[in-house]
One Martini backbone bead per residue (centre of mass of N, CA, C, O) as a GRO file, in nm:
protein
  520
    1UNK     BB    1   0.092   0.039   0.027
    2UNK     BB    2   0.048   0.357  -0.075
    3UNK     BB    3  -0.017   0.684  -0.063
    4UNK     BB    4  -0.208   0.683  -0.306
    5UNK     BB    5  -0.396   0.461  -0.201
    6UNK     BB    6  -0.488   0.619   0.054
    7UNK     BB    7  -0.614   0.853  -0.101
    8UNK     BB    8  -0.830   0.692  -0.245
    9UNK     BB    9  -0.968   0.580   0.009
   10UNK     BB   10  -1.024   0.853   0.153
   11UNK     BB   11  -1.203   0.981  -0.069
   12UNK     BB   12  -1.422   0.773  -0.068
   13UNK     BB   13  -1.510   0.788   0.232
   14UNK     BB   14  -1.573   1.091   0.230
   15UNK     BB   15  -1.792   1.077   0.009
   16UNK     BB   16  -1.993   0.904   0.170
   17UNK     BB   17  -2.042   1.108   0.396
   18UNK     BB   18  -2.140   1.349   0.227
   19UNK     BB   19  -2.379   1.203   0.105
   20UNK     BB   20  -2.533   1.146   0.372
   21UNK     BB   21  -2.565   1.436   0.467
   22UNK     BB   22  -2.730   1.537   0.222
   23UNK     BB   23  -2.967   1.323   0.241
   24UNK     BB   24  -3.059   1.365   0.548
   25UNK     BB   25  -3.206   1.652   0.513
   26UNK     BB   26  -3.476   1.501   0.358
   27UNK     BB   27  -3.570   1.374   0.632
   28UNK     BB   28  -3.903   1.298   0.830
   29UNK     BB   29  -3.944   0.976   0.819
   30UNK     BB   30  -3.971   0.640   0.807
   31UNK     BB   31  -4.023   0.625   0.503
   32UNK     BB   32  -3.764   0.775   0.433
   33UNK     BB   33  -3.556   0.596   0.594
   34UNK     BB   34  -3.658   0.293   0.490
   35UNK     BB   35  -3.798   0.381   0.174
   36UNK     BB   36  -3.733   0.659   0.035
   37UNK     BB   37  -4.034   0.748  -0.038
   38UNK     BB   38  -4.064   0.589  -0.310
   39UNK     BB   39  -3.816   0.751  -0.503
   40UNK     BB   40  -3.666   0.523  -0.641
   41UNK     BB   41  -3.527   0.371  -0.885
   42UNK     BB   42  -3.530   0.058  -1.010
   43UNK     BB   43  -3.227   0.021  -1.086
   44UNK     BB   44  -3.121   0.094  -0.802
   45UNK     BB   45  -3.257  -0.131  -0.641
   46UNK     BB   46  -3.136  -0.366  -0.801
   47UNK     BB   47  -2.839  -0.293  -0.750
   48UNK     BB   48  -2.853  -0.315  -0.441
   49UNK     BB   49  -2.922  -0.614  -0.427
   50UNK     BB   50  -2.673  -0.717  -0.576
   51UNK     BB   51  -2.461  -0.590  -0.389
   52UNK     BB   52  -2.543  -0.752  -0.138
   53UNK     BB   53  -2.489  -1.036  -0.258
   54UNK     BB   54  -2.206  -0.930  -0.400
   55UNK     BB   55  -1.985  -0.947  -0.185
   56UNK     BB   56  -1.697  -1.007  -0.027
   57UNK     BB   57  -1.750  -1.307   0.008
   58UNK     BB   58  -1.780  -1.349  -0.300
   59UNK     BB   59  -1.512  -1.217  -0.400
   60UNK     BB   60  -1.345  -1.436  -0.235
   61UNK     BB   61  -1.495  -1.719  -0.262
   62UNK     BB   62  -1.549  -1.774  -0.565
   63UNK     BB   63  -1.257  -1.782  -0.680
   64UNK     BB   64  -1.161  -2.001  -0.484
   65UNK     BB   65  -1.361  -2.222  -0.571
   66UNK     BB   66  -1.312  -2.222  -0.882
   67UNK     BB   67  -0.975  -2.227  -0.879
   68UNK     BB   68  -0.895  -2.417  -0.587
   69UNK     BB   69  -1.095  -2.605  -0.507
   70UNK     BB   70  -1.142  -2.939  -0.520
   71UNK     BB   71  -1.478  -2.895  -0.591
   72UNK     BB   72  -1.467  -2.694  -0.811
   73UNK     BB   73  -1.574  -2.449  -1.039
   74UNK     BB   74  -1.849  -2.380  -1.262
   75UNK     BB   75  -2.081  -2.512  -1.087
   76UNK     BB   76  -2.179  -2.247  -0.943
   77UNK     BB   77  -2.368  -2.150  -1.181
   78UNK     BB   78  -2.617  -2.340  -1.116
   79UNK     BB   79  -2.723  -2.160  -0.883
   80UNK     BB   80  -2.834  -1.926  -1.085
   81UNK     BB   81  -3.089  -2.067  -1.213
   82UNK     BB   82  -3.291  -1.991  -0.967
   83UNK     BB   83  -3.325  -1.683  -0.976
   84UNK     BB   84  -3.530  -1.619  -1.207
   85UNK     BB   85  -3.752  -1.802  -1.091
   86UNK     BB   86  -3.783  -1.651  -0.820
   87UNK     BB   87  -3.856  -1.373  -0.941
   88UNK     BB   88  -4.118  -1.463  -1.082
   89UNK     BB   89  -4.263  -1.558  -0.825
   90UNK     BB   90  -4.246  -1.274  -0.675
   91UNK     BB   91  -4.428  -1.112  -0.865
   92UNK     BB   92  -4.674  -1.262  -0.728
   93UNK     BB   93  -4.621  -1.295  -0.410
   94UNK     BB   94  -4.531  -0.982  -0.328
   95UNK     BB   95  -4.761  -0.786  -0.403
   96UNK     BB   96  -4.939  -0.786  -0.138
   97UNK     BB   97  -4.716  -0.678   0.047
   98UNK     BB   98  -4.670  -0.410  -0.099
   99UNK     BB   99  -4.978  -0.313  -0.086
  100UNK     BB  100  -4.993  -0.287   0.240
  101UNK     BB  101  -4.767  -0.061   0.344
  102UNK     BB  102  -4.524  -0.171   0.480
  103UNK     BB  103  -4.205  -0.185   0.645
  104UNK     BB  104  -4.250  -0.457   0.771
  105UNK     BB  105  -4.310  -0.773   0.658
  106UNK     BB  106  -4.421  -0.886   0.942
  107UNK     BB  107  -4.685  -0.717   0.948
  108UNK     BB  108  -4.837  -0.896   0.746
  109UNK     BB  109  -4.873  -1.140   0.937
  110UNK     BB  110  -5.060  -1.003   1.144
  111UNK     BB  111  -5.304  -0.959   0.953
  112UNK     BB  112  -5.333  -1.293   0.911
  113UNK     BB  113  -5.188  -1.453   1.190
  114UNK     BB  114  -5.082  -1.258   1.399
  115UNK     BB  115  -4.858  -1.142   1.642
  116UNK     BB  116  -4.690  -1.401   1.694
  117UNK     BB  117  -4.589  -1.442   1.402
  118UNK     BB  118  -4.441  -1.178   1.380
  119UNK     BB  119  -4.238  -1.212   1.616
  120UNK     BB  120  -4.113  -1.477   1.525
  121UNK     BB  121  -4.005  -1.389   1.246
  122UNK     BB  122  -3.847  -1.137   1.338
  123UNK     BB  123  -3.666  -1.277   1.549
  124UNK     BB  124  -3.531  -1.466   1.350
  125UNK     BB  125  -3.402  -1.245   1.180
  126UNK     BB  126  -3.236  -1.099   1.401
  127UNK     BB  127  -3.054  -1.334   1.473
  128UNK     BB  128  -2.933  -1.419   1.196
  129UNK     BB  129  -2.851  -1.134   1.089
  130UNK     BB  130  -2.681  -1.042   1.330
  131UNK     BB  131  -2.470  -1.267   1.318
  132UNK     BB  132  -2.387  -1.238   1.018
  133UNK     BB  133  -2.283  -0.947   1.046
  134UNK     BB  134  -2.056  -1.002   1.249
  135UNK     BB  135  -1.904  -1.202   1.066
  136UNK     BB  136  -1.857  -1.007   0.831
  137UNK     BB  137  -1.689  -0.803   0.984
  138UNK     BB  138  -1.464  -0.995   1.058
  139UNK     BB  139  -1.379  -1.090   0.774
  140UNK     BB  140  -1.325  -0.813   0.642
  141UNK     BB  141  -1.129  -0.690   0.854
  142UNK     BB  142  -0.916  -0.910   0.823
  143UNK     BB  143  -0.850  -0.858   0.527
  144UNK     BB  144  -0.781  -0.557   0.550
  145UNK     BB  145  -0.548  -0.598   0.747
  146UNK     BB  146  -0.369  -0.770   0.556
  147UNK     BB  147  -0.349  -0.558   0.324
  148UNK     BB  148  -0.279  -0.280   0.500
  149UNK     BB  149  -0.157  -0.346   0.807
  150UNK     BB  150  -0.376  -0.334   0.999
  151UNK     BB  151  -0.531  -0.367   1.268
  152UNK     BB  152  -0.819  -0.498   1.363
  153UNK     BB  153  -0.946  -0.257   1.520
  154UNK     BB  154  -0.886  -0.046   1.298
  155UNK     BB  155  -1.041  -0.186   1.068
  156UNK     BB  156  -1.316  -0.177   1.207
  157UNK     BB  157  -1.335   0.131   1.248
  158UNK     BB  158  -1.311   0.209   0.952
  159UNK     BB  159  -1.546   0.045   0.835
  160UNK     BB  160  -1.781   0.106   1.056
  161UNK     BB  161  -1.769   0.408   1.089
  162UNK     BB  162  -1.865   0.477   0.801
  163UNK     BB  163  -2.113   0.292   0.772
  164UNK     BB  164  -2.275   0.396   1.016
  165UNK     BB  165  -2.283   0.694   0.947
  166UNK     BB  166  -2.433   0.678   0.664
  167UNK     BB  167  -2.671   0.513   0.772
  168UNK     BB  168  -2.779   0.704   0.993
  169UNK     BB  169  -2.803   0.965   0.812
  170UNK     BB  170  -2.933   0.840   0.519
  171UNK     BB  171  -3.041   0.569   0.495
  172UNK     BB  172  -3.180   0.420   0.226
  173UNK     BB  173  -3.075   0.623   0.020
  174UNK     BB  174  -2.776   0.587   0.093
  175UNK     BB  175  -2.761   0.285   0.048
  176UNK     BB  176  -2.840   0.277  -0.254
  177UNK     BB  177  -2.645   0.486  -0.375
  178UNK     BB  178  -2.388   0.354  -0.263
  179UNK     BB  179  -2.434   0.082  -0.405
  180UNK     BB  180  -2.402   0.188  -0.689
  181UNK     BB  181  -2.114   0.289  -0.657
  182UNK     BB  182  -1.999   0.019  -0.553
  183UNK     BB  183  -2.068  -0.150  -0.803
  184UNK     BB  184  -1.894   0.003  -1.004
  185UNK     BB  185  -1.626  -0.051  -0.857
  186UNK     BB  186  -1.640  -0.358  -0.850
  187UNK     BB  187  -1.663  -0.413  -1.153
  188UNK     BB  188  -1.406  -0.266  -1.234
  189UNK     BB  189  -1.209  -0.444  -1.071
  190UNK     BB  190  -1.285  -0.717  -1.200
  191UNK     BB  191  -1.244  -0.646  -1.502
  192UNK     BB  192  -0.951  -0.563  -1.477
  193UNK     BB  193  -0.850  -0.840  -1.376
  194UNK     BB  194  -0.954  -1.010  -1.612
  195UNK     BB  195  -0.791  -0.863  -1.831
  196UNK     BB  196  -0.511  -0.923  -1.705
  197UNK     BB  197  -0.581  -1.256  -1.710
  198UNK     BB  198  -0.637  -1.342  -2.007
  199UNK     BB  199  -0.370  -1.458  -2.107
  200UNK     BB  200  -0.328  -1.698  -1.904
  201UNK     BB  201  -0.608  -1.821  -1.951
  202UNK     BB  202  -0.589  -1.883  -2.261
  203UNK     BB  203  -0.311  -2.044  -2.238
  204UNK     BB  204  -0.455  -2.252  -1.992
  205UNK     BB  205  -0.719  -2.416  -2.068
  206UNK     BB  206  -0.631  -2.713  -2.063
  207UNK     BB  207  -0.563  -2.709  -1.746
  208UNK     BB  208  -0.891  -2.624  -1.684
  209UNK     BB  209  -1.098  -2.843  -1.768
  210UNK     BB  210  -1.200  -2.959  -1.482
  211UNK     BB  211  -1.335  -2.645  -1.431
  212UNK     BB  212  -1.560  -2.612  -1.684
  213UNK     BB  213  -1.790  -2.763  -1.558
  214UNK     BB  214  -2.132  -2.652  -1.485
  215UNK     BB  215  -2.246  -2.958  -1.444
  216UNK     BB  216  -2.412  -3.174  -1.187
  217UNK     BB  217  -2.564  -3.490  -1.178
  218UNK     BB  218  -2.705  -3.437  -0.860
  219UNK     BB  219  -2.926  -3.488  -0.579
  220UNK     BB  220  -2.807  -3.489  -0.280
  221UNK     BB  221  -2.900  -3.766  -0.091
  222UNK     BB  222  -2.628  -3.987  -0.076
  223UNK     BB  223  -2.335  -3.843  -0.151
  224UNK     BB  224  -2.278  -3.547  -0.006
  225UNK     BB  225  -2.354  -3.341  -0.229
  226UNK     BB  226  -2.430  -3.000  -0.208
  227UNK     BB  227  -2.371  -2.914  -0.546
  228UNK     BB  228  -2.588  -3.013  -0.714
  229UNK     BB  229  -2.821  -2.948  -0.946
  230UNK     BB  230  -3.092  -3.013  -0.793
  231UNK     BB  231  -3.050  -2.869  -0.520
  232UNK     BB  232  -2.984  -2.592  -0.661
  233UNK     BB  233  -3.260  -2.562  -0.796
  234UNK     BB  234  -3.474  -2.630  -0.575
  235UNK     BB  235  -3.340  -2.522  -0.321
  236UNK     BB  236  -3.263  -2.246  -0.446
  237UNK     BB  237  -3.546  -2.145  -0.503
  238UNK     BB  238  -3.649  -2.137  -0.205
  239UNK     BB  239  -3.421  -1.970  -0.094
  240UNK     BB  240  -3.472  -1.713  -0.272
  241UNK     BB  241  -3.763  -1.663  -0.200
  242UNK     BB  242  -3.706  -1.632   0.105
  243UNK     BB  243  -3.484  -1.414   0.093
  244UNK     BB  244  -3.629  -1.191  -0.087
  245UNK     BB  245  -3.933  -1.220   0.059
  246UNK     BB  246  -3.852  -1.281   0.400
  247UNK     BB  247  -3.610  -1.079   0.411
  248UNK     BB  248  -3.563  -0.764   0.513
  249UNK     BB  249  -3.288  -0.694   0.368
  250UNK     BB  250  -3.436  -0.737   0.082
  251UNK     BB  251  -3.746  -0.650   0.097
  252UNK     BB  252  -3.709  -0.342   0.146
  253UNK     BB  253  -3.650  -0.273  -0.155
  254UNK     BB  254  -3.928  -0.372  -0.257
  255UNK     BB  255  -4.100  -0.176  -0.078
  256UNK     BB  256  -3.965   0.088  -0.226
  257UNK     BB  257  -4.137   0.065  -0.449
  258UNK     BB  258  -4.384   0.239  -0.604
  259UNK     BB  259  -4.505  -0.021  -0.755
  260UNK     BB  260  -4.578  -0.304  -0.913
  261UNK     BB  261  -4.417  -0.245  -1.166
  262UNK     BB  262  -4.159  -0.176  -1.014
  263UNK     BB  263  -4.126  -0.445  -0.870
  264UNK     BB  264  -4.097  -0.619  -1.127
  265UNK     BB  265  -3.845  -0.475  -1.237
  266UNK     BB  266  -3.656  -0.535  -1.005
  267UNK     BB  267  -3.671  -0.845  -1.027
  268UNK     BB  268  -3.585  -0.878  -1.324
  269UNK     BB  269  -3.314  -0.734  -1.306
  270UNK     BB  270  -3.194  -0.925  -1.097
  271UNK     BB  271  -3.226  -1.189  -1.271
  272UNK     BB  272  -3.035  -1.076  -1.513
  273UNK     BB  273  -2.767  -0.935  -1.360
  274UNK     BB  274  -2.635  -1.148  -1.172
  275UNK     BB  275  -2.495  -1.352  -1.362
  276UNK     BB  276  -2.264  -1.176  -1.489
  277UNK     BB  277  -2.119  -1.127  -1.219
  278UNK     BB  278  -2.065  -1.423  -1.142
  279UNK     BB  279  -1.908  -1.485  -1.399
  280UNK     BB  280  -1.678  -1.289  -1.336
  281UNK     BB  281  -1.586  -1.431  -1.081
  282UNK     BB  282  -1.518  -1.700  -1.221
  283UNK     BB  283  -1.307  -1.588  -1.420
  284UNK     BB  284  -1.122  -1.491  -1.200
  285UNK     BB  285  -1.060  -1.770  -1.083
  286UNK     BB  286  -0.934  -1.890  -1.343
  287UNK     BB  287  -0.713  -1.672  -1.376
  288UNK     BB  288  -0.573  -1.728  -1.101
  289UNK     BB  289  -0.503  -2.023  -1.163
  290UNK     BB  290  -0.319  -1.959  -1.404
  291UNK     BB  291  -0.126  -1.775  -1.249
  292UNK     BB  292  -0.036  -1.989  -1.035
  293UNK     BB  293   0.086  -2.190  -1.245
  294UNK     BB  294   0.318  -1.983  -1.330
  295UNK     BB  295   0.336  -1.901  -0.999
  296UNK     BB  296   0.410  -2.096  -0.737
  297UNK     BB  297   0.477  -1.869  -0.513
  298UNK     BB  298   0.198  -1.750  -0.465
  299UNK     BB  299   0.066  -1.958  -0.270
  300UNK     BB  300   0.308  -1.954  -0.065
  301UNK     BB  301   0.244  -1.637   0.017
  302UNK     BB  302   0.010  -1.702   0.170
  303UNK     BB  303  -0.169  -1.712   0.422
  304UNK     BB  304  -0.237  -1.902   0.698
  305UNK     BB  305  -0.403  -2.139   0.842
  306UNK     BB  306  -0.462  -2.337   1.111
  307UNK     BB  307  -0.349  -2.600   0.932
  308UNK     BB  308  -0.120  -2.454   0.721
  309UNK     BB  309  -0.267  -2.362   0.485
  310UNK     BB  310  -0.363  -2.194   0.225
  311UNK     BB  311  -0.548  -1.893   0.187
  312UNK     BB  312  -0.764  -1.881  -0.082
  313UNK     BB  313  -0.943  -1.624  -0.007
  314UNK     BB  314  -0.666  -1.431  -0.079
  315UNK     BB  315  -0.597  -1.423  -0.389
  316UNK     BB  316  -0.695  -1.146  -0.484
  317UNK     BB  317  -0.547  -0.947  -0.288
  318UNK     BB  318  -0.266  -1.068  -0.349
  319UNK     BB  319  -0.265  -0.995  -0.648
  320UNK     BB  320  -0.298  -0.692  -0.617
  321UNK     BB  321  -0.035  -0.641  -0.444
  322UNK     BB  322   0.161  -0.757  -0.674
  323UNK     BB  323   0.043  -0.609  -0.966
  324UNK     BB  324  -0.062  -0.342  -0.889
  325UNK     BB  325  -0.055  -0.025  -0.924
  326UNK     BB  326  -0.047   0.260  -0.800
  327UNK     BB  327  -0.396   0.328  -0.734
  328UNK     BB  328  -0.517   0.059  -0.838
  329UNK     BB  329  -0.500  -0.077  -0.566
  330UNK     BB  330  -0.688   0.124  -0.426
  331UNK     BB  331  -0.935   0.058  -0.604
  332UNK     BB  332  -0.954  -0.239  -0.520
  333UNK     BB  333  -0.994  -0.183  -0.218
  334UNK     BB  334  -1.249  -0.021  -0.259
  335UNK     BB  335  -1.405  -0.263  -0.366
  336UNK     BB  336  -1.398  -0.412  -0.095
  337UNK     BB  337  -1.535  -0.198   0.069
  338UNK     BB  338  -1.792  -0.184  -0.101
  339UNK     BB  339  -1.883  -0.478  -0.063
  340UNK     BB  340  -1.908  -0.460   0.244
  341UNK     BB  341  -2.103  -0.216   0.273
  342UNK     BB  342  -2.347  -0.334   0.100
  343UNK     BB  343  -2.416  -0.551   0.329
  344UNK     BB  344  -2.412  -0.392   0.601
  345UNK     BB  345  -2.606  -0.150   0.558
  346UNK     BB  346  -2.866  -0.315   0.498
  347UNK     BB  347  -2.869  -0.474   0.761
  348UNK     BB  348  -2.894  -0.238   0.961
  349UNK     BB  349  -3.154  -0.111   0.844
  350UNK     BB  350  -3.332  -0.371   0.877
  351UNK     BB  351  -3.292  -0.419   1.179
  352UNK     BB  352  -3.414  -0.151   1.260
  353UNK     BB  353  -3.696  -0.187   1.133
  354UNK     BB  354  -3.780  -0.447   1.285
  355UNK     BB  355  -3.744  -0.341   1.572
  356UNK     BB  356  -3.932  -0.094   1.562
  357UNK     BB  357  -4.196  -0.223   1.433
  358UNK     BB  358  -4.214  -0.514   1.605
  359UNK     BB  359  -4.132  -0.393   1.918
  360UNK     BB  360  -4.132  -0.081   1.993
  361UNK     BB  361  -4.413   0.017   1.817
  362UNK     BB  362  -4.672  -0.141   1.942
  363UNK     BB  363  -4.827   0.099   2.110
  364UNK     BB  364  -4.854   0.378   1.945
  365UNK     BB  365  -4.738   0.649   2.125
  366UNK     BB  366  -4.569   0.765   1.906
  367UNK     BB  367  -4.457   0.988   1.702
  368UNK     BB  368  -4.302   1.045   1.405
  369UNK     BB  369  -4.061   1.208   1.513
  370UNK     BB  370  -3.972   1.006   1.730
  371UNK     BB  371  -3.933   0.762   1.539
  372UNK     BB  372  -3.721   0.886   1.357
  373UNK     BB  373  -3.506   0.926   1.575
  374UNK     BB  374  -3.506   0.629   1.674
  375UNK     BB  375  -3.406   0.492   1.413
  376UNK     BB  376  -3.111   0.591   1.440
  377UNK     BB  377  -3.046   0.463   1.716
  378UNK     BB  378  -3.098   0.170   1.628
  379UNK     BB  379  -2.882   0.161   1.412
  380UNK     BB  380  -2.646   0.222   1.602
  381UNK     BB  381  -2.687  -0.025   1.787
  382UNK     BB  382  -2.638  -0.242   1.568
  383UNK     BB  383  -2.355  -0.154   1.497
  384UNK     BB  384  -2.234  -0.203   1.779
  385UNK     BB  385  -2.310  -0.503   1.794
  386UNK     BB  386  -2.144  -0.598   1.549
  387UNK     BB  387  -1.872  -0.512   1.660
  388UNK     BB  388  -1.875  -0.672   1.924
  389UNK     BB  389  -1.913  -0.955   1.793
  390UNK     BB  390  -1.655  -0.959   1.610
  391UNK     BB  391  -1.455  -1.005   1.858
  392UNK     BB  392  -1.566  -1.306   1.912
  393UNK     BB  393  -1.512  -1.442   1.628
  394UNK     BB  394  -1.189  -1.467   1.631
  395UNK     BB  395  -1.225  -1.764   1.789
  396UNK     BB  396  -1.335  -1.864   1.515
  397UNK     BB  397  -1.365  -2.048   1.259
  398UNK     BB  398  -1.428  -1.977   0.927
  399UNK     BB  399  -1.630  -2.228   0.876
  400UNK     BB  400  -1.877  -2.111   1.038
  401UNK     BB  401  -2.022  -1.966   0.808
  402UNK     BB  402  -2.145  -2.218   0.678
  403UNK     BB  403  -2.297  -2.310   0.929
  404UNK     BB  404  -2.479  -2.059   0.948
  405UNK     BB  405  -2.612  -2.100   0.671
  406UNK     BB  406  -2.740  -2.370   0.746
  407UNK     BB  407  -2.908  -2.274   0.982
  408UNK     BB  408  -3.071  -2.075   0.807
  409UNK     BB  409  -3.199  -2.304   0.622
  410UNK     BB  410  -3.387  -2.416   0.847
  411UNK     BB  411  -3.584  -2.139   0.823
  412UNK     BB  412  -3.674  -2.071   0.533
  413UNK     BB  413  -3.916  -2.258   0.482
  414UNK     BB  414  -4.096  -2.184   0.730
  415UNK     BB  415  -4.108  -1.882   0.660
  416UNK     BB  416  -4.244  -1.916   0.385
  417UNK     BB  417  -4.496  -2.058   0.496
  418UNK     BB  418  -4.618  -1.816   0.641
  419UNK     BB  419  -4.670  -1.648   0.380
  420UNK     BB  420  -4.846  -1.856   0.234
  421UNK     BB  421  -5.064  -1.864   0.448
  422UNK     BB  422  -5.132  -1.559   0.438
  423UNK     BB  423  -5.216  -1.568   0.126
  424UNK     BB  424  -5.387  -1.879   0.101
  425UNK     BB  425  -5.456  -1.939   0.439
  426UNK     BB  426  -5.655  -1.770   0.651
  427UNK     BB  427  -5.743  -2.008   0.849
  428UNK     BB  428  -5.429  -2.028   0.941
  429UNK     BB  429  -5.422  -1.933   1.248
  430UNK     BB  430  -5.186  -1.897   1.472
  431UNK     BB  431  -5.107  -2.192   1.599
  432UNK     BB  432  -5.082  -2.356   1.332
  433UNK     BB  433  -4.854  -2.182   1.210
  434UNK     BB  434  -4.649  -2.204   1.443
  435UNK     BB  435  -4.632  -2.514   1.456
  436UNK     BB  436  -4.536  -2.544   1.167
  437UNK     BB  437  -4.274  -2.389   1.197
  438UNK     BB  438  -4.150  -2.567   1.424
  439UNK     BB  439  -4.167  -2.835   1.265
  440UNK     BB  440  -3.977  -2.754   1.035
  441UNK     BB  441  -3.724  -2.712   1.208
  442UNK     BB  442  -3.723  -2.989   1.346
  443UNK     BB  443  -3.705  -3.157   1.086
  444UNK     BB  444  -3.432  -3.038   0.992
  445UNK     BB  445  -3.274  -3.131   1.240
  446UNK     BB  446  -3.314  -3.432   1.192
  447UNK     BB  447  -3.181  -3.442   0.914
  448UNK     BB  448  -2.903  -3.334   1.004
  449UNK     BB  449  -2.853  -3.574   1.208
  450UNK     BB  450  -2.954  -3.844   1.037
  451UNK     BB  451  -2.887  -3.700   0.724
  452UNK     BB  452  -2.585  -3.593   0.620
  453UNK     BB  453  -2.603  -3.666   0.298
  454UNK     BB  454  -2.797  -3.441   0.277
  455UNK     BB  455  -2.846  -3.163   0.134
  456UNK     BB  456  -2.897  -2.845   0.268
  457UNK     BB  457  -3.080  -2.738   0.034
  458UNK     BB  458  -3.329  -2.926   0.106
  459UNK     BB  459  -3.432  -2.774   0.362
  460UNK     BB  460  -3.602  -2.563   0.208
  461UNK     BB  461  -3.816  -2.784   0.133
  462UNK     BB  462  -3.879  -2.948   0.392
  463UNK     BB  463  -3.967  -2.707   0.569
  464UNK     BB  464  -4.206  -2.623   0.394
  465UNK     BB  465  -4.368  -2.888   0.388
  466UNK     BB  466  -4.397  -2.930   0.693
  467UNK     BB  467  -4.528  -2.660   0.770
  468UNK     BB  468  -4.773  -2.681   0.583
  469UNK     BB  469  -4.882  -2.958   0.672
  470UNK     BB  470  -4.931  -2.894   0.971
  471UNK     BB  471  -5.103  -2.639   0.944
  472UNK     BB  472  -5.327  -2.759   0.761
  473UNK     BB  473  -5.397  -2.999   0.942
  474UNK     BB  474  -5.487  -2.836   1.192
  475UNK     BB  475  -5.702  -2.671   1.047
  476UNK     BB  476  -5.876  -2.910   0.950
  477UNK     BB  477  -5.923  -3.036   1.235
  478UNK     BB  478  -6.066  -2.772   1.350
  479UNK     BB  479  -6.222  -2.634   1.127
  480UNK     BB  480  -6.363  -2.395   1.236
  481UNK     BB  481  -6.279  -2.104   1.386
  482UNK     BB  482  -6.379  -2.184   1.668
  483UNK     BB  483  -6.201  -2.438   1.686
  484UNK     BB  484  -5.929  -2.293   1.636
  485UNK     BB  485  -5.941  -2.111   1.899
  486UNK     BB  486  -5.892  -2.345   2.110
  487UNK     BB  487  -5.577  -2.347   2.082
  488UNK     BB  488  -5.565  -2.077   2.282
  489UNK     BB  489  -5.615  -2.219   2.514
  490UNK     BB  490  -5.459  -2.328   2.785
  491UNK     BB  491  -5.414  -2.616   2.676
  492UNK     BB  492  -5.314  -2.532   2.397
  493UNK     BB  493  -5.074  -2.367   2.501
  494UNK     BB  494  -4.927  -2.600   2.635
  495UNK     BB  495  -4.881  -2.762   2.378
  496UNK     BB  496  -4.729  -2.541   2.226
  497UNK     BB  497  -4.494  -2.517   2.427
  498UNK     BB  498  -4.399  -2.809   2.406
  499UNK     BB  499  -4.348  -2.809   2.101
  500UNK     BB  500  -4.155  -2.569   2.104
  501UNK     BB  501  -3.944  -2.696   2.290
  502UNK     BB  502  -3.879  -2.940   2.115
  503UNK     BB  503  -3.796  -2.779   1.865
  504UNK     BB  504  -3.567  -2.618   2.001
  505UNK     BB  505  -3.394  -2.860   2.081
  506UNK     BB  506  -3.352  -2.973   1.795
  507UNK     BB  507  -3.235  -2.715   1.673
  508UNK     BB  508  -2.998  -2.695   1.871
  509UNK     BB  509  -2.866  -2.962   1.796
  510UNK     BB  510  -2.824  -2.889   1.499
  511UNK     BB  511  -2.651  -2.638   1.548
  512UNK     BB  512  -2.426  -2.773   1.709
  513UNK     BB  513  -2.345  -2.972   1.492
  514UNK     BB  514  -2.272  -2.763   1.273
  515UNK     BB  515  -2.068  -2.595   1.438
  516UNK     BB  516  -1.876  -2.829   1.503
  517UNK     BB  517  -1.800  -2.876   1.208
  518UNK     BB  518  -1.688  -2.594   1.161
  519UNK     BB  519  -1.471  -2.608   1.392
  520UNK     BB  520  -1.340  -2.878   1.263
   0.00000   0.00000   0.00000
């Protein structure tokens, strides 16, 4: 890192702050702060969603998987086949949620399934997204520290200080506009690197033949292969529908669309534009593999992991530091900053929205001005929590990130089931829906413990089927609404608590098992 590189990074970070200060002056309500007053263009919202998805974890992990992992290669592209299908499904499924005018998508569940379903779904989001955000901060700050030579605490303060500041000041409008800028920088850095690596890549295509196959015909049921074509297609479809439609961090940008036509355009643009960016990541991975084949000392120079092997997740930043000229290296590091900020800022804003709307403002005693001021304080609190948690993550092995993603997949299907029930089965209110949700998580925990050879992508399907089956079965057994209400009587509540406790124990056992595998 040269002085010129630091000037490039400093100018970028200062620009982000000035942008947030300017945008924050025009905000006066929660709708302005969390949904940008429904005034953002569709292409900007779509770009923001893509930027959040294709973050630093993707920029580091995808090239490493494609170019260097033992079971890697272009097979990761088959994961993207489910994205356009999921976006088309959401054009139909998400329209009623958007039309309801809510800020938190979980408020929609209360209208159809009752307040308990809303709190359960929102609490599930807060736990998983809060933990994932802390892990992301840890991972990104660690990488930035290695690249820049800064200590971990200084790297965290630099990354999160700027991100929290412009998020608190500028709200959703600052998040989306900064995401657009960050996406442009990220794409420029990736394309520049791909162009630089084109010559070794084209010259060594024969040596990369084993990594060029994009499809693997494997159902992932008995082989233990998590990334076969069929689990990535079917499991990926439900994963993406749940993630984009039921996760506040993604759905908040969809809620910010002006109308249904705008919503559909945001979804279609995301379905079309995400694949080219992931393809660029994959080409970057192949190019880096060809580069490493020409220069064997490159991999030997990488930092070591806990088991003493080369940390392949750092191949791209290591390549940048070796080959990019002063100034260009700074731009590439800015691309890493941008990718990190685009995932963290949206997470903090959405965590704040869910906390304020679903838990703090339930009594409706505060006026709009008080809630607007409170929204910024809640965002600041979540930023501080993410920073605090990131310091405890440094004692955990990096593979725990995959374990956390697996634990998240245990809840994707049941969470999607709640929204499907709210949309298409209004009779399944209260206890049947909640018991179905808990049964779906418990069922996935059993599969994780008893059938480890089944790809975790299938949990998105099994959780949905179990949750819907139990909820609809209980509703049918209850008959009319009066009989369904009896489930909320004291005896029914006792049964619900017992079932919930059993489901929580099973889910906890599954989570411990997955985390122990990650730590191992």
